[in-house]
mmCIF file as Biopython writes it, N, C-alpha, C and O atoms, coordinates in Angstrom:
data_model
#
loop_
_atom_site.group_PDB
_atom_site.id
_atom_site.type_symbol
_atom_site.label_atom_id
_atom_site.label_alt_id
_atom_site.label_comp_id
_atom_site.label_asym_id
_atom_site.label_entity_id
_atom_site.label_seq_id
_atom_site.pdbx_PDB_ins_code
_atom_site.Cartn_x
_atom_site.Cartn_y
_atom_site.Cartn_z
_atom_site.occupancy
_atom_site.B_iso_or_equiv
_atom_site.auth_seq_id
_atom_site.auth_asym_id
_atom_site.pdbx_PDB_model_num
ATOM 1   N N  . MET A ? 1  ? 0.504  -1.077 0.114  1.0 0.0 1  A 1 
ATOM 2   C CA . MET A ? 1  ? -0.149 -0.393 -0.098 1.0 0.0 1  A 1 
ATOM 3   C C  . MET A ? 1  ? 1.095  1.669  0.216  1.0 0.0 1  A 1 
ATOM 4   O O  . MET A ? 1  ? 1.975  2.046  0.990  1.0 0.0 1  A 1 
ATOM 5   N N  . LEU A ? 2  ? 0.375  2.225  -0.858 1.0 0.0 2  A 1 
ATOM 6   C CA . LEU A ? 2  ? 1.301  4.038  -1.900 1.0 0.0 2  A 1 
ATOM 7   C C  . LEU A ? 2  ? 0.424  4.553  0.076  1.0 0.0 2  A 1 
ATOM 8   O O  . LEU A ? 2  ? -0.791 4.700  0.209  1.0 0.0 2  A 1 
ATOM 9   N N  . PHE A ? 3  ? 1.432  4.709  1.243  1.0 0.0 3  A 1 
ATOM 10  C CA . PHE A ? 3  ? 0.986  6.277  1.556  1.0 0.0 3  A 1 
ATOM 11  C C  . PHE A ? 3  ? 0.038  7.282  1.001  1.0 0.0 3  A 1 
ATOM 12  O O  . PHE A ? 3  ? -1.077 7.801  0.950  1.0 0.0 3  A 1 
ATOM 13  N N  . SER A ? 4  ? 1.763  7.147  0.475  1.0 0.0 4  A 1 
ATOM 14  C CA . SER A ? 4  ? 1.549  7.926  -1.166 1.0 0.0 4  A 1 
ATOM 15  C C  . SER A ? 4  ? 0.113  8.967  -1.958 1.0 0.0 4  A 1 
ATOM 16  O O  . SER A ? 4  ? 0.001  10.037 -2.557 1.0 0.0 4  A 1 
ATOM 17  N N  . ARG A ? 5  ? -0.892 7.688  -1.425 1.0 0.0 5  A 1 
ATOM 18  C CA . ARG A ? 5  ? -1.920 8.354  -2.155 1.0 0.0 5  A 1 
ATOM 19  C C  . ARG A ? 5  ? -2.896 9.027  -0.692 1.0 0.0 5  A 1 
ATOM 20  O O  . ARG A ? 5  ? -3.711 9.875  -1.056 1.0 0.0 5  A 1 
ATOM 21  N N  . PHE A ? 6  ? -2.892 8.689  1.168  1.0 0.0 6  A 1 
ATOM 22  C CA . PHE A ? 6  ? -3.892 9.581  1.131  1.0 0.0 6  A 1 
ATOM 23  C C  . PHE A ? 6  ? -3.148 11.192 1.806  1.0 0.0 6  A 1 
ATOM 24  O O  . PHE A ? 6  ? -2.027 11.505 2.207  1.0 0.0 6  A 1 
ATOM 25  N N  . PRO A ? 7  ? -4.033 11.675 1.702  1.0 0.0 7  A 1 
ATOM 26  C CA . PRO A ? 7  ? -4.378 13.548 2.583  1.0 0.0 7  A 1 
ATOM 27  C C  . PRO A ? 7  ? -3.324 13.576 3.525  1.0 0.0 7  A 1 
ATOM 28  O O  . PRO A ? 7  ? -3.436 12.736 4.418  1.0 0.0 7  A 1 
ATOM 29  N N  . ARG A ? 8  ? -2.170 14.430 3.580  1.0 0.0 8  A 1 
ATOM 30  C CA . ARG A ? 8  ? -1.338 14.848 5.244  1.0 0.0 8  A 1 
ATOM 31  C C  . ARG A ? 8  ? -2.242 15.307 5.911  1.0 0.0 8  A 1 
ATOM 32  O O  . ARG A ? 8  ? -3.407 15.158 5.544  1.0 0.0 8  A 1 
ATOM 33  N N  . VAL A ? 9  ? -1.985 15.846 6.830  1.0 0.0 9  A 1 
ATOM 34  C CA . VAL A ? 9  ? -3.125 15.527 7.733  1.0 0.0 9  A 1 
ATOM 35  C C  . VAL A ? 9  ? -1.770 16.765 9.519  1.0 0.0 9  A 1 
ATOM 36  O O  . VAL A ? 9  ? -0.857 16.350 10.233 1.0 0.0 9  A 1 
ATOM 37  N N  . GLN A ? 10 ? -2.225 17.714 9.457  1.0 0.0 10 A 1 
ATOM 38  C CA . GLN A ? 10 ? -1.174 18.370 9.914  1.0 0.0 10 A 1 
ATOM 39  C C  . GLN A ? 10 ? -1.906 18.048 11.543 1.0 0.0 10 A 1 
ATOM 40  O O  . GLN A ? 10 ? -2.997 18.301 12.054 1.0 0.0 10 A 1 
ATOM 41  N N  . LEU A ? 11 ? -0.358 17.199 12.094 1.0 0.0 11 A 1 
ATOM 42  C CA . LEU A ? 11 ? -0.957 17.173 13.594 1.0 0.0 11 A 1 
ATOM 43  C C  . LEU A ? 11 ? -0.951 18.089 15.236 1.0 0.0 11 A 1 
ATOM 44  O O  . LEU A ? 11 ? -1.674 18.250 16.219 1.0 0.0 11 A 1 
ATOM 45  N N  . ALA A ? 12 ? 0.125  18.424 14.804 1.0 0.0 12 A 1 
ATOM 46  C CA . ALA A ? 12 ? 1.213  19.232 15.476 1.0 0.0 12 A 1 
ATOM 47  C C  . ALA A ? 12 ? 1.908  20.592 14.608 1.0 0.0 12 A 1 
ATOM 48  O O  . ALA A ? 12 ? 2.228  20.603 13.419 1.0 0.0 12 A 1 
ATOM 49  N N  . THR A ? 13 ? 2.079  22.233 16.072 1.0 0.0 13 A 1 
ATOM 50  C CA . THR A ? 13 ? 2.421  22.909 15.348 1.0 0.0 13 A 1 
ATOM 51  C C  . THR A ? 13 ? 3.340  23.044 15.827 1.0 0.0 13 A 1 
ATOM 52  O O  . THR A ? 13 ? 3.728  22.950 16.991 1.0 0.0 13 A 1 
ATOM 53  N N  . LEU A ? 14 ? 4.253  23.554 13.903 1.0 0.0 14 A 1 
ATOM 54  C CA . LEU A ? 14 ? 5.422  22.925 14.630 1.0 0.0 14 A 1 
ATOM 55  C C  . LEU A ? 14 ? 6.594  24.516 13.478 1.0 0.0 14 A 1 
ATOM 56  O O  . LEU A ? 14 ? 6.493  25.289 12.525 1.0 0.0 14 A 1 
ATOM 57  N N  . PRO A ? 15 ? 7.140  24.254 14.103 1.0 0.0 15 A 1 
ATOM 58  C CA . PRO A ? 15 ? 8.111  24.527 15.021 1.0 0.0 15 A 1 
ATOM 59  C C  . PRO A ? 15 ? 8.025  24.820 16.173 1.0 0.0 15 A 1 
ATOM 60  O O  . PRO A ? 15 ? 7.639  25.902 16.615 1.0 0.0 15 A 1 
ATOM 61  N N  . THR A ? 16 ? 8.491  23.577 16.976 1.0 0.0 16 A 1 
ATOM 62  C CA . THR A ? 16 ? 8.891  24.615 18.609 1.0 0.0 16 A 1 
ATOM 63  C C  . THR A ? 16 ? 9.543  25.625 18.975 1.0 0.0 16 A 1 
ATOM 64  O O  . THR A ? 16 ? 10.402 26.340 18.460 1.0 0.0 16 A 1 
ATOM 65  N N  . PRO A ? 17 ? 9.004  25.583 19.957 1.0 0.0 17 A 1 
ATOM 66  C CA . PRO A ? 17 ? 9.960  27.473 19.978 1.0 0.0 17 A 1 
ATOM 67  C C  . PRO A ? 17 ? 10.689 27.099 21.154 1.0 0.0 17 A 1 
ATOM 68  O O  . PRO A ? 17 ? 9.957  26.724 22.071 1.0 0.0 17 A 1 
ATOM 69  N N  . LEU A ? 18 ? 12.719 27.087 21.549 1.0 0.0 18 A 1 
ATOM 70  C CA . LEU A ? 18 ? 13.906 27.327 22.416 1.0 0.0 18 A 1 
ATOM 71  C C  . LEU A ? 18 ? 13.865 28.663 22.699 1.0 0.0 18 A 1 
ATOM 72  O O  . LEU A ? 18 ? 13.815 29.752 22.128 1.0 0.0 18 A 1 
ATOM 73  N N  . GLN A ? 19 ? 13.909 28.129 23.902 1.0 0.0 19 A 1 
ATOM 74  C CA . GLN A ? 19 ? 13.987 29.857 24.818 1.0 0.0 19 A 1 
ATOM 75  C C  . GLN A ? 19 ? 15.632 29.128 25.338 1.0 0.0 19 A 1 
ATOM 76  O O  . GLN A ? 19 ? 15.898 27.928 25.402 1.0 0.0 19 A 1 
ATOM 77  N N  . HIS A ? 20 ? 16.675 30.470 25.701 1.0 0.0 20 A 1 
ATOM 78  C CA . HIS A ? 20 ? 17.496 30.556 26.086 1.0 0.0 20 A 1 
ATOM 79  C C  . HIS A ? 20 ? 16.943 30.685 27.552 1.0 0.0 20 A 1 
ATOM 80  O O  . HIS A ? 20 ? 15.858 31.155 27.896 1.0 0.0 20 A 1 
ATOM 81  N N  . LEU A ? 21 ? 18.182 30.031 28.521 1.0 0.0 21 A 1 
ATOM 82  C CA . LEU A ? 21 ? 18.100 29.276 30.230 1.0 0.0 21 A 1 
ATOM 83  C C  . LEU A ? 21 ? 19.404 30.107 30.054 1.0 0.0 21 A 1 
ATOM 84  O O  . LEU A ? 21 ? 20.415 29.459 29.779 1.0 0.0 21 A 1 
ATOM 85  N N  . PRO A ? 22 ? 19.548 31.897 30.216 1.0 0.0 22 A 1 
ATOM 86  C CA . PRO A ? 22 ? 21.181 32.441 30.645 1.0 0.0 22 A 1 
ATOM 87  C C  . PRO A ? 22 ? 20.913 31.610 32.651 1.0 0.0 22 A 1 
ATOM 88  O O  . PRO A ? 22 ? 21.745 30.881 33.190 1.0 0.0 22 A 1 
ATOM 89  N N  . ARG A ? 23 ? 19.859 31.957 33.150 1.0 0.0 23 A 1 
ATOM 90  C CA . ARG A ? 23 ? 20.683 32.058 34.596 1.0 0.0 23 A 1 
ATOM 91  C C  . ARG A ? 23 ? 20.863 30.316 34.599 1.0 0.0 23 A 1 
ATOM 92  O O  . ARG A ? 23 ? 21.827 29.797 35.163 1.0 0.0 23 A 1 
ATOM 93  N N  . TYR A ? 24 ? 20.158 29.772 34.128 1.0 0.0 24 A 1 
ATOM 94  C CA . TYR A ? 24 ? 20.549 27.849 34.097 1.0 0.0 24 A 1 
ATOM 95  C C  . TYR A ? 24 ? 21.692 27.583 33.389 1.0 0.0 24 A 1 
ATOM 96  O O  . TYR A ? 24 ? 22.384 26.588 33.602 1.0 0.0 24 A 1 
ATOM 97  N N  . GLY A ? 25 ? 21.836 28.084 32.891 1.0 0.0 25 A 1 
ATOM 98  C CA . GLY A ? 25 ? 23.403 28.469 31.952 1.0 0.0 25 A 1 
ATOM 99  C C  . GLY A ? 25 ? 24.427 28.360 33.624 1.0 0.0 25 A 1 
ATOM 100 O O  . GLY A ? 25 ? 24.638 27.649 34.606 1.0 0.0 25 A 1 
ATOM 101 N N  . GLU A ? 26 ? 24.839 29.873 32.854 1.0 0.0 26 A 1 
ATOM 102 C CA . GLU A ? 26 ? 24.961 30.048 34.807 1.0 0.0 26 A 1 
ATOM 103 C C  . GLU A ? 26 ? 25.966 29.123 35.477 1.0 0.0 26 A 1 
ATOM 104 O O  . GLU A ? 26 ? 27.156 28.858 35.646 1.0 0.0 26 A 1 
ATOM 105 N N  . LEU A ? 27 ? 24.471 28.746 35.798 1.0 0.0 27 A 1 
ATOM 106 C CA . LEU A ? 27 ? 24.924 28.330 37.455 1.0 0.0 27 A 1 
ATOM 107 C C  . LEU A ? 27 ? 25.792 26.901 37.112 1.0 0.0 27 A 1 
ATOM 108 O O  . LEU A ? 27 ? 26.985 26.686 37.325 1.0 0.0 27 A 1 
ATOM 109 N N  . THR A ? 28 ? 24.283 25.573 36.216 1.0 0.0 28 A 1 
ATOM 110 C CA . THR A ? 28 ? 25.537 24.912 34.800 1.0 0.0 28 A 1 
ATOM 111 C C  . THR A ? 28 ? 27.079 24.882 34.845 1.0 0.0 28 A 1 
ATOM 112 O O  . THR A ? 28 ? 27.637 23.890 35.312 1.0 0.0 28 A 1 
ATOM 113 N N  . ASN A ? 29 ? 27.770 25.901 34.391 1.0 0.0 29 A 1 
ATOM 114 C CA . ASN A ? 29 ? 28.846 25.957 33.101 1.0 0.0 29 A 1 
ATOM 115 C C  . ASN A ? 29 ? 28.749 26.059 31.638 1.0 0.0 29 A 1 
ATOM 116 O O  . ASN A ? 29 ? 29.656 25.947 30.813 1.0 0.0 29 A 1 
ATOM 117 N N  . HIS A ? 30 ? 26.928 26.398 31.371 1.0 0.0 30 A 1 
ATOM 118 C CA . HIS A ? 30 ? 26.931 26.268 30.101 1.0 0.0 30 A 1 
ATOM 119 C C  . HIS A ? 30 ? 25.959 27.862 30.041 1.0 0.0 30 A 1 
ATOM 120 O O  . HIS A ? 30 ? 25.098 28.105 30.886 1.0 0.0 30 A 1 
ATOM 121 N N  . PRO A ? 31 ? 26.356 28.987 28.700 1.0 0.0 31 A 1 
ATOM 122 C CA . PRO A ? 31 ? 26.786 30.072 29.233 1.0 0.0 31 A 1 
ATOM 123 C C  . PRO A ? 31 ? 25.049 29.888 28.222 1.0 0.0 31 A 1 
ATOM 124 O O  . PRO A ? 31 ? 23.891 30.093 28.586 1.0 0.0 31 A 1 
ATOM 125 N N  . GLN A ? 32 ? 25.659 29.402 26.830 1.0 0.0 32 A 1 
ATOM 126 C CA . GLN A ? 32 ? 24.333 29.148 25.712 1.0 0.0 32 A 1 
ATOM 127 C C  . GLN A ? 32 ? 23.566 27.387 25.979 1.0 0.0 32 A 1 
ATOM 128 O O  . GLN A ? 32 ? 23.453 26.399 25.252 1.0 0.0 32 A 1 
ATOM 129 N N  . LEU A ? 33 ? 23.146 27.729 27.496 1.0 0.0 33 A 1 
ATOM 130 C CA . LEU A ? 33 ? 22.135 26.274 27.126 1.0 0.0 33 A 1 
ATOM 131 C C  . LEU A ? 33 ? 19.986 26.809 26.636 1.0 0.0 33 A 1 
ATOM 132 O O  . LEU A ? 33 ? 19.400 27.819 27.027 1.0 0.0 33 A 1 
ATOM 133 N N  . TYR A ? 34 ? 19.536 25.928 25.931 1.0 0.0 34 A 1 
ATOM 134 C CA . TYR A ? 34 ? 18.204 25.940 25.294 1.0 0.0 34 A 1 
ATOM 135 C C  . TYR A ? 34 ? 17.744 24.922 25.707 1.0 0.0 34 A 1 
ATOM 136 O O  . TYR A ? 34 ? 18.294 23.854 25.976 1.0 0.0 34 A 1 
ATOM 137 N N  . ILE A ? 35 ? 16.390 25.335 25.784 1.0 0.0 35 A 1 
ATOM 138 C CA . ILE A ? 35 ? 14.971 24.310 26.619 1.0 0.0 35 A 1 
ATOM 139 C C  . ILE A ? 35 ? 14.508 24.222 24.936 1.0 0.0 35 A 1 
ATOM 140 O O  . ILE A ? 35 ? 14.704 25.095 24.091 1.0 0.0 35 A 1 
ATOM 141 N N  . LYS A ? 36 ? 13.750 22.716 24.717 1.0 0.0 36 A 1 
ATOM 142 C CA . LYS A ? 36 ? 12.820 23.061 23.760 1.0 0.0 36 A 1 
ATOM 143 C C  . LYS A ? 36 ? 11.453 22.874 23.977 1.0 0.0 36 A 1 
ATOM 144 O O  . LYS A ? 36 ? 11.041 21.714 24.017 1.0 0.0 36 A 1 
ATOM 145 N N  . ARG A ? 37 ? 10.208 24.361 24.215 1.0 0.0 37 A 1 
ATOM 146 C CA . ARG A ? 37 ? 9.077  24.757 24.431 1.0 0.0 37 A 1 
ATOM 147 C C  . ARG A ? 37 ? 8.296  23.528 23.602 1.0 0.0 37 A 1 
ATOM 148 O O  . ARG A ? 37 ? 8.123  23.677 22.393 1.0 0.0 37 A 1 
ATOM 149 N N  . ASP A ? 38 ? 7.886  22.461 24.186 1.0 0.0 38 A 1 
ATOM 150 C CA . ASP A ? 38 ? 7.520  21.534 23.650 1.0 0.0 38 A 1 
ATOM 151 C C  . ASP A ? 38 ? 6.114  21.643 24.655 1.0 0.0 38 A 1 
ATOM 152 O O  . ASP A ? 38 ? 5.069  21.108 24.284 1.0 0.0 38 A 1 
ATOM 153 N N  . ASP A ? 39 ? 6.177  22.216 25.657 1.0 0.0 39 A 1 
ATOM 154 C CA . ASP A ? 39 ? 5.007  22.165 26.272 1.0 0.0 39 A 1 
ATOM 155 C C  . ASP A ? 39 ? 3.651  23.160 25.641 1.0 0.0 39 A 1 
ATOM 156 O O  . ASP A ? 39 ? 2.445  22.936 25.734 1.0 0.0 39 A 1 
ATOM 157 N N  . PHE A ? 40 ? 4.555  24.612 24.812 1.0 0.0 40 A 1 
ATOM 158 C CA . PHE A ? 40 ? 4.122  25.100 23.621 1.0 0.0 40 A 1 
ATOM 159 C C  . PHE A ? 40 ? 3.007  24.149 22.255 1.0 0.0 40 A 1 
ATOM 160 O O  . PHE A ? 40 ? 2.126  24.519 21.479 1.0 0.0 40 A 1 
ATOM 161 N N  . MET A ? 41 ? 3.469  23.231 22.465 1.0 0.0 41 A 1 
ATOM 162 C CA . MET A ? 41 ? 2.025  22.389 21.133 1.0 0.0 41 A 1 
ATOM 163 C C  . MET A ? 41 ? 1.108  22.256 21.945 1.0 0.0 41 A 1 
ATOM 164 O O  . MET A ? 41 ? 0.981  22.016 23.146 1.0 0.0 41 A 1 
ATOM 165 N N  . ALA A ? 42 ? 0.386  22.488 20.939 1.0 0.0 42 A 1 
ATOM 166 C CA . ALA A ? 42 ? -1.631 21.628 21.072 1.0 0.0 42 A 1 
ATOM 167 C C  . ALA A ? 42 ? -2.685 20.959 21.538 1.0 0.0 42 A 1 
ATOM 168 O O  . ALA A ? 42 ? -3.466 20.772 20.605 1.0 0.0 42 A 1 
ATOM 169 N N  . LEU A ? 43 ? -3.115 20.469 22.631 1.0 0.0 43 A 1 
ATOM 170 C CA . LEU A ? 43 ? -3.809 19.387 22.782 1.0 0.0 43 A 1 
ATOM 171 C C  . LEU A ? 43 ? -2.760 18.206 23.970 1.0 0.0 43 A 1 
ATOM 172 O O  . LEU A ? 43 ? -2.818 16.991 24.161 1.0 0.0 43 A 1 
ATOM 173 N N  . GLY A ? 44 ? -2.080 19.051 24.418 1.0 0.0 44 A 1 
ATOM 174 C CA . GLY A ? 44 ? -1.045 18.486 25.390 1.0 0.0 44 A 1 
ATOM 175 C C  . GLY A ? 44 ? 0.152  18.101 24.440 1.0 0.0 44 A 1 
ATOM 176 O O  . GLY A ? 44 ? 1.205  18.553 24.888 1.0 0.0 44 A 1 
ATOM 177 N N  . MET A ? 45 ? 0.295  17.461 23.362 1.0 0.0 45 A 1 
ATOM 178 C CA . MET A ? 45 ? 1.475  16.737 22.948 1.0 0.0 45 A 1 
ATOM 179 C C  . MET A ? 45 ? 2.356  16.750 22.899 1.0 0.0 45 A 1 
ATOM 180 O O  . MET A ? 45 ? 3.049  16.360 21.960 1.0 0.0 45 A 1 
ATOM 181 N N  . GLY A ? 46 ? 2.763  17.304 24.109 1.0 0.0 46 A 1 
ATOM 182 C CA . GLY A ? 46 ? 4.217  18.357 24.302 1.0 0.0 46 A 1 
ATOM 183 C C  . GLY A ? 46 ? 5.067  16.129 24.668 1.0 0.0 46 A 1 
ATOM 184 O O  . GLY A ? 46 ? 4.409  15.160 25.047 1.0 0.0 46 A 1 
ATOM 185 N N  . GLY A ? 47 ? 6.710  16.181 24.304 1.0 0.0 47 A 1 
ATOM 186 C CA . GLY A ? 47 ? 7.299  15.807 24.644 1.0 0.0 47 A 1 
ATOM 187 C C  . GLY A ? 47 ? 7.811  14.625 22.715 1.0 0.0 47 A 1 
ATOM 188 O O  . GLY A ? 47 ? 8.372  15.217 21.794 1.0 0.0 47 A 1 
ATOM 189 N N  . ASN A ? 48 ? 7.679  14.074 22.672 1.0 0.0 48 A 1 
ATOM 190 C CA . ASN A ? 48 ? 8.447  13.327 20.955 1.0 0.0 48 A 1 
ATOM 191 C C  . ASN A ? 48 ? 7.638  12.727 20.987 1.0 0.0 48 A 1 
ATOM 192 O O  . ASN A ? 48 ? 7.834  11.624 21.496 1.0 0.0 48 A 1 
ATOM 193 N N  . LYS A ? 49 ? 5.833  13.124 20.339 1.0 0.0 49 A 1 
ATOM 194 C CA . LYS A ? 49 ? 5.413  11.739 20.060 1.0 0.0 49 A 1 
ATOM 195 C C  . LYS A ? 49 ? 4.541  12.083 19.016 1.0 0.0 49 A 1 
ATOM 196 O O  . LYS A ? 49 ? 3.375  11.715 18.880 1.0 0.0 49 A 1 
ATOM 197 N N  . LEU A ? 50 ? 5.365  13.001 18.111 1.0 0.0 50 A 1 
ATOM 198 C CA . LEU A ? 50 ? 5.053  13.761 17.053 1.0 0.0 50 A 1 
ATOM 199 C C  . LEU A ? 50 ? 6.471  14.084 16.113 1.0 0.0 50 A 1 
ATOM 200 O O  . LEU A ? 50 ? 7.564  14.517 16.478 1.0 0.0 50 A 1 
ATOM 201 N N  . ARG A ? 51 ? 5.922  13.645 14.608 1.0 0.0 51 A 1 
ATOM 202 C CA . ARG A ? 51 ? 7.720  14.650 14.652 1.0 0.0 51 A 1 
ATOM 203 C C  . ARG A ? 51 ? 6.691  15.244 12.126 1.0 0.0 51 A 1 
ATOM 204 O O  . ARG A ? 51 ? 5.849  14.839 11.325 1.0 0.0 51 A 1 
ATOM 205 N N  . SER A ? 52 ? 7.834  16.426 12.322 1.0 0.0 52 A 1 
ATOM 206 C CA . SER A ? 52 ? 7.471  16.682 11.083 1.0 0.0 52 A 1 
ATOM 207 C C  . SER A ? 52 ? 8.121  15.411 9.958  1.0 0.0 52 A 1 
ATOM 208 O O  . SER A ? 52 ? 9.091  14.790 10.394 1.0 0.0 52 A 1 
ATOM 209 N N  . SER A ? 53 ? 7.615  15.039 8.574  1.0 0.0 53 A 1 
ATOM 210 C CA . SER A ? 53 ? 7.441  14.535 7.354  1.0 0.0 53 A 1 
ATOM 211 C C  . SER A ? 53 ? 8.669  15.103 6.644  1.0 0.0 53 A 1 
ATOM 212 O O  . SER A ? 53 ? 9.187  14.478 5.718  1.0 0.0 53 A 1 
ATOM 213 N N  . GLY A ? 54 ? 9.251  16.550 7.160  1.0 0.0 54 A 1 
ATOM 214 C CA . GLY A ? 54 ? 10.146 17.821 5.972  1.0 0.0 54 A 1 
ATOM 215 C C  . GLY A ? 54 ? 9.707  18.404 5.520  1.0 0.0 54 A 1 
ATOM 216 O O  . GLY A ? 54 ? 10.301 19.189 4.781  1.0 0.0 54 A 1 
#
C-alpha cells in the first residue's frame, strides 16, 4: 500500500520554540543553554510523540 495516496494531516504545530536559559546556563557553566518548549504544542501533545515529515 502506498501511503502517498492518502492526504496529509497536520497533527502538530511545528516548529516548537527554543528558549534561552541564561541563569540556569550560568549555574551549570553552559552559558548557551537552550530548552525546546514542547509545552507550547496544542492538545497536550508535548514530548517526542509527533514528528514532522519534512
